[in-house]
N, C-alpha and C positions, 0 to 999 in steps of 0.2 A: 504493500500500500504506500503510495507516494505521500509527501508532506501535505499537499493540498487536500487529498482525499481523507487523510487522517484528521486534519483540522475540521473538515465538514462533519465528521462523525464523532467529534469531541476528543480527537487524539491530541497528543502533546504538541505544543508550539513553543518556540524559543522565547525565553525570558532572560532577564539580566543575569540570573544565576544558573541558567541551563533550561532544559525543557520543562514547561509547566502545563498543567491541565486546569481549565476552568470548570469548577463544579457548580451545579445548580442544586440548591437545597430547598425543599418544600417544607414549610414550617407551620405549626399550630401552637397557640398559647392562650392561656387564660390571663388576661391583662390585669386582673384585680390587684395583685401584689407587686406589680412592676411600675417603675417610674417611666414607662414608655419603652419604645424600642431602643433609642439612641443611648450609647454609652455616656454616663455622667459620673464624675468622681464622687465616691461616697454613697451612690445610690444603686439600688438593684434594678437592672435593666435586662431586657431580652437579649440585646446584643452582647452585653457583658457576660451573661450566663452561657450563651452559645459559643462565644469566642474562647472562654475559659475551658469549656468542654472540648472544643476542637484542638486547642493547644495541648491539652493533656493526652487526648487520644492519638493525635497525629504527631506529637512531639515537635510542634512548631512554635517558634518564638513570635508572639504578638500577631496571630492571624487576624485579618481584617475583612469583615463581611460588607458587601454592598447590597442594600435591600431595595425591594420594589417600592415600599411605602413606610415611612417612619411614623408609626402609630404613636399616639399620645398616651400618657399615663391612664391606665384603666381601660383602654381599648383592647379588644380581643382580636384574634386572628385564627381563621380556619384554613386560609389559603395564601399565607404570606410566602414570598419567594425571595431568596438571596443568592448571591454568588460569591465564590471564594477561589482564588488562584493558589494552587499547591504544586510543589515539585512533582514531576511525573513519576519518579520512583516511589514517592510516598503514596500516591493514589494507586499505583500498581500493587503495592503491598497491602493496602487496606480496603480496596474496593469492595471485596466480598463480605467484609465484616464491620464496615464503618457504621452502618445504621444501627446494628445491635449494640456495638460498643458505645455509641452516643446515648442510646437509651439507658445504658447502665450507669452513666455518670451525670446525666441531666436531671434537674429537679422535675417533679411530676407536673408542674404547670407549664412546661414547654417541651415540645416534641419535634424532632425532625422526622417527617413522615416519609420522605424519599430523598435520595441523593444520587446524582448521576453526572457523568461528564457532559458538559453543555456543548451544543453545536457552535461552530465558528460564528462570531459576531454577536453572541448572546451577552446581553447586559441586563441584569435584573432590574435596574433603575430606569434605563432609557429605552429598552426594547418593547415594553408592554403596549398592546393595543388599547387596553382599558383595565381599570380596577373596579371591582364590584363590592360594595359594602351593603350590609343589612343593619337597620336599626329597629329594635323590637320594643314595643310599647304595650302596656296593659292599662285599661281603664276600669278594671274590676273594682266594684264598690268597696270590697274588703281589702284591696291591695294585691300585690304580686304574690303568686305562689312562692313560698319560701325556697323551694328547690330551684327557682328560676331567678331569684332576686339579684344575682350577680351579672345577669345578662339581659334583663328586661327592666325598662324604666316604668315606674308607676305614674300615670297621669291622673290627677285627682278628679278631673272633670270628664264627663262622657265625650267621646270623639265621634265625628261624622266622617267616615271614610270617603264618601262621595265628594264632599266639599274639599277634602285634602287632595284627592286625585284631580279635581278640576283645577285647583291652584297649581299643582305640580306640573301638569301638562303645559302650562304657559311658560315654564322655565327651561324647557328642553332646547337644545341647540348650542351653538357656540356664542358665548357672550363674555363680557368682562364681569366677573363675579366679585368685584371689589367690595360690594355691599355685603357679601357673605364670607369674606376672608379677612384674616389678620394679615395686614401687609408686611412684607419683608423687603428690605432694601435691595433693589436691583432685580427683584423677581416679578414676573408677569402674573396677573390674576385672570388672564384669558384662559378659559377652559371650554371644552365641548361636553355638555351634559347629555349623555346618550340615553339614559333611562332614569326616571324618577316616578315611582308609583307605590301605592299602598295595597296590601292584600290582607284579608282576614285569615289568620292562621288557626284560630280557635275562638271560642266565645270570649270577648273582651281582650283578645290578644291580636295585635296588628304588627305587620312587618313592612317597613319602608325599604325598597330596593333602590340604591343610588349607584349609578354606573357612569363613569366618565373616563376620558383618556388619561386624566390626572386630576388631582385635587390640590387646592391650596389650603393653607393652615386653617383649621376650624370650619372648612366649607360644608362638610356633611352635617355636622351637628348644628350649624347655623341654619342651613336649609330645612332640616327636619324641625327645628325649633319654630321657624316661621310657619310651617305647615300645621304644626300642632295648635298654634294660635288660631288658625282658620278652622281646624277641626273642632275646637272648643266653641266657636262662634264669636270669639273676641275680635276677629278680623274678617273682612270679606275675601272671597276667593281671588280677587284681582290684586290684593295687597302685596303678596310676595313678588309679583311681576313689577309692580310700581316701585318697590324697593330696589329691585335689580336695575331698573332703568335709571334710577336716581344716581346710582354709582357710588354711594357713600354709606358708611355704616349707619344703621337706624337703631335708635335706642329700643325700639319695639322688638327687635330680633334678638332672641336669647340663645346663646350657645348652651345647649342642653348637656346634661352629664354624660361622661364617656362610657359608662358601663353597659349601655344598651347597644353599643356599636361593635360590629364584628366585620373584619376584612374577610370576605368570603372567597374571592377569586382574583387572580391576576392572570390575564390572558395574553399570550404572545403569538406573533405571526409564525408561519412556517419557517423552518430553519434558513431557507434561502433568502428570506426577507428581513432577518433580524438586524443585520448591520445597517441596512437602509432605514429601517424604522428608528434605530438609535440615532442616526444622523439627523433625521427629520425632527425628532423629539427635542434634540439639543438646541434647535433654532428657537429664538425668542419670538413668540407670536404676538401679533397685534390684530386689531379688528378692521384694518384698512380694507380687507376684501370680504369681511364677514357681515351678516345682517346686524343691524343695530338692535340693541336690547330694548 
């Protein structure tokens, strides 16, 4: 197998210290007791736990993961994805047993569900087509089932799903979501919202599915918070759209608690399109050619 063919199939490629293999890790975690994904000195984080486990199992010094989405404190994940570059000999020695060895050293609230050599061009952060989140809410009069309390928000007032879906439909498409994001210096707030809708999962239990090419900080929880205000009857269905069009943070939009939010899926294009997708994602977007909000 020549070098190009090996790369396309996740084979070794040359790095500064010799041949390396990029690994794709599929990860799940309960975010309750984590201070988010990103490593923070003195705090327990998902990245910190995973990198410590990888260093121990693979005997690597300071391995660094690149993640698809840096979830906040208290946010859960069922479909998180990260990548890690490792020396080819290390992967060759550990490929068949790495998953089981990680399970033996990781704490029970974080799991690596799958690990494999990634195709050429794969970048966990820049290659995704979209990320899909779910936010779960209950309006049960007596509160959330205690067995679900870490993953479901209790809304004290009854919710009207039809009103929330009417409001959600008006937010779809590519817009500047500055009104629903915490701004970061030099970062764009232009995003393409691909899906936003509510479904009834059980009596008094509702799930909002939020899917976009990418999200800016607090965007999902701010959008869902605005829709809950509509569902309670405190705001009209056209209000979230008017907030979006105004382009500035509105005091009526509340960033709701993180524990109801779960990263469900990160979807990537076929192997031959990964590098092109990463290049396109790195370009800073504007709305010059997009419909106005």
